[in-house]
C-alpha positions in Angstrom: 0.0 0.0 0.0 1.2 3.5 -0.9 -0.2 6.5 0.8 -1.7 8.7 -2.0 -2.6 12.2 -0.7 -3.0 13.7 -4.2 -6.0 11.7 -5.5 -8.6 12.4 -2.8 -10.6 15.4 -1.7 -9.1 15.5 1.7 -5.5 15.1 2.8 -4.9 12.2 5.2 -5.4 12.4 8.9 -2.2 12.1 11.0 -3.4 8.7 12.2 -3.4 7.4 8.6 0.1 8.8 8.1 1.4 7.0 11.2 -0.3 3.8 10.1 1.5 4.1 6.7 4.8 4.6 8.5 4.5 1.4 10.4 3.2 -0.4 7.2 6.3 0.7 5.3 8.6 -0.3 8.1 7.0 -3.7 8.4 7.4 -4.2 4.6 11.0 -3.3 4.9 11.6 -5.9 7.5 9.8 -8.6 5.5 11.0 -7.8 2.0 14.8 -7.9 1.2 14.2 -5.8 -1.9 12.3 -3.0 -0.1 14.0 0.3 0.3 13.4 0.2 4.0 15.2 -3.2 4.4 18.4 -1.3 5.3 18.6 1.8 7.4 21.4 4.2 8.6 22.0 3.8 12.3 23.5 6.7 14.3 25.1 6.3 17.7 27.0 8.5 20.1 30.8 8.1 20.2 32.7 9.7 23.0 35.6 10.8 20.8 34.0 11.3 17.4 30.7 12.8 18.6 28.6 10.3 16.6 29.1 7.4 14.2 27.0 6.1 11.3 26.6 2.8 9.6 24.0 0.7 7.7 22.1 -2.1 9.4 19.4 -4.5 8.2 15.9 -4.1 9.6 14.8 -7.5 10.9 11.6 -7.1 12.8 8.9 -4.5 13.4 6.3 -4.5 16.2 4.0 -1.5 15.9 2.1 -2.4 19.1 5.3 -2.3 21.2 6.8 0.5 19.1 9.9 -1.6 18.5 12.3 -2.1 15.6 15.1 -4.7 15.7 18.3 -5.5 13.9 21.1 -8.1 14.3 24.7 -7.3 15.0 28.0 -8.8 16.1 28.5 -8.4 19.9 32.1 -7.3 19.2 31.1 -4.4 17.0 31.8 -0.8 18.1 28.1 0.0 18.0 27.5 -2.3 20.9 29.9 -0.4 23.2 28.4 2.9 22.0 24.9 1.8 22.7 26.0 0.5 26.2 27.4 4.0 26.9 24.3 5.8 25.5 21.2 3.9 24.4 19.8 6.8 22.5 20.0 6.1 18.8 18.7 7.4 15.5 17.6 5.6 12.4 17.1 7.0 8.9 15.0 5.2 6.3 14.7 6.5 2.7 12.6 5.1 -0.1 13.0 6.6 -3.6 10.2 4.4 -4.9 7.8 5.6 -2.2 9.0 9.2 -2.2 9.2 8.8 1.6 11.8 9.5 4.3 11.3 8.4 7.9 13.6 9.5 10.7 13.4 7.6 14.0 14.6 8.5 17.5 14.7 5.5 19.8 16.3 3.8 22.8 18.2 0.6 22.1 18.4 -2.5 24.3 21.0 -5.2 23.5 19.9 -8.9 23.7 22.6 -11.6 24.0 22.2 -15.2 24.9 18.6 -14.5 26.3 15.4 -16.0 25.0 14.9 -13.3 22.4 18.4 -13.7 20.9 18.3 -17.5 21.1 15.0 -17.6 19.1 16.4 -15.2 16.5 19.6 -17.3 16.2 17.6 -20.5 15.7 15.9 -18.9 12.8 19.1 -18.0 11.0 20.4 -20.4 8.3 24.0 -21.5 8.5 24.9 -19.2 5.6 23.6 -16.2 7.5 25.3 -17.4 10.7 28.7 -17.2 8.9 28.7 -13.5 9.4 29.3 -14.1 13.1 32.3 -16.4 12.5 34.6 -13.5 11.7 37.9 -13.6 13.7 38.4 -10.7 16.0 36.5 -7.5 16.6 34.9 -5.6 13.7 37.1 -2.8 12.5 40.3 -4.5 13.7 43.3 -3.2 11.6 44.7 -5.9 9.2 47.8 -6.0 7.0 45.9 -7.0 3.9 42.3 -7.0 2.5 40.4 -9.7 4.4 36.9 -11.0 5.0 38.0 -11.9 8.5 36.5 -15.4 8.0 38.4 -18.5 8.9 40.1 -19.9 5.7 37.8 -23.0 5.6 34.7 -20.7 5.2 36.1 -18.4 2.5 34.6 -20.5 -0.2 31.7 -22.3 1.4 29.0 -22.0 4.0 29.4 -23.6 7.4 27.2 -26.5 8.2 24.8 -26.4 11.2 27.3 -27.7 13.7 30.1 -25.4 12.4 27.9 -22.3 12.5 27.2 -22.7 16.2 30.6 -21.1 17.0 29.0 -17.8 16.0 26.4 -17.9 18.6 28.6 -16.2 21.2 29.0 -13.2 18.9 25.4 -12.8 17.9 23.2 -10.1 19.4 19.8 -8.6 18.7 19.3 -4.9 19.2 15.7 -3.8 19.9 14.9 -0.1 19.5 12.0 1.4 21.3 10.7 4.2 19.2 10.3 7.6 20.9 9.8 9.7 17.8 9.0 9.3 14.1 9.5 12.2 11.6 7.8 11.5 8.3 8.6 13.4 5.1 6.7 12.8 1.8 8.3 14.3 -1.3 6.3 15.4 -4.3 6.6 18.0 -7.1 3.4 19.6 -5.8 4.7 20.5 -2.4 6.1 18.2 0.3 4.4 17.1 3.4 5.9 16.4 6.8 4.6 15.1 10.2 6.0 14.3 13.6 4.9 11.7 16.1 6.3 11.7 19.6 5.6 9.4 22.6 6.4 10.7 26.1 7.6 8.6 29.0 4.1 7.5 29.8 3.5 6.3 26.2 1.2 9.1 25.3 1.3 10.1 21.6 1.6 13.7 20.5 1.2 14.4 16.7 1.8 17.5 14.6 2.1 18.6 11.0 5.4 20.3 10.3 6.6 22.7 7.6 8.8 20.4 5.3 
C-alpha cells in the first residue's frame, strides 16, 4: 500500500500517516528488496561525537513501538549503545518518495530467549557473518573478509555455524519519535509523532 494524498478530496489524517509509516517499516523488515530493508544507524561516540553505519531491519512491532536489527556483539556500535542507548535511524525510499527518521532507545539482547530464538531462525549461511575472527574494524595487514580460511569458499554446516552464537546479538529499538517526510513535485508534506515517558502520543504537521 502506498499513501496517496493527491487523489482524494481531503489530505490524510495524522493517524493514517502514522499507520502508513508502520506499514512501510513492516514491509522493509519482511522484503529484502524493499528500500526500508536497510537503514542508517547513528550512535553517540565519546571521541568522534557520533558514528553512522548501515544495518538491516529484521523485525517491526507497531504495538510495542519496536524495531530490531542483528549485529556482532564485538562491533563498536555495541559499546556505543551501552554508553548511550539513544540512537537514530534513517529510512529512505526513492520508490515511495518517503523518508522516515526515527529516534529510539536501544536494548541489547545476547544469549537470552529473544536472541536465542532469532539465532535458531538463522540459516548456517547467515550465521557465517558471526564467525569473523576478532572485533569488527580491527586493523589488518591486507584486505580480508575476516572469516576462517575454511569458510572463505563455502558456507558452514549447522554444527560449524554454532561457533558464531557467542558473537550474535539482537538490538531492539523502542521508538520515541517518528519524523515522516513525503516528497512530491506539488509540495512536500511532513509530520511528527512523539511518545512521552508515559507512552502518550503527540502528533503534529510540520513545515517540510
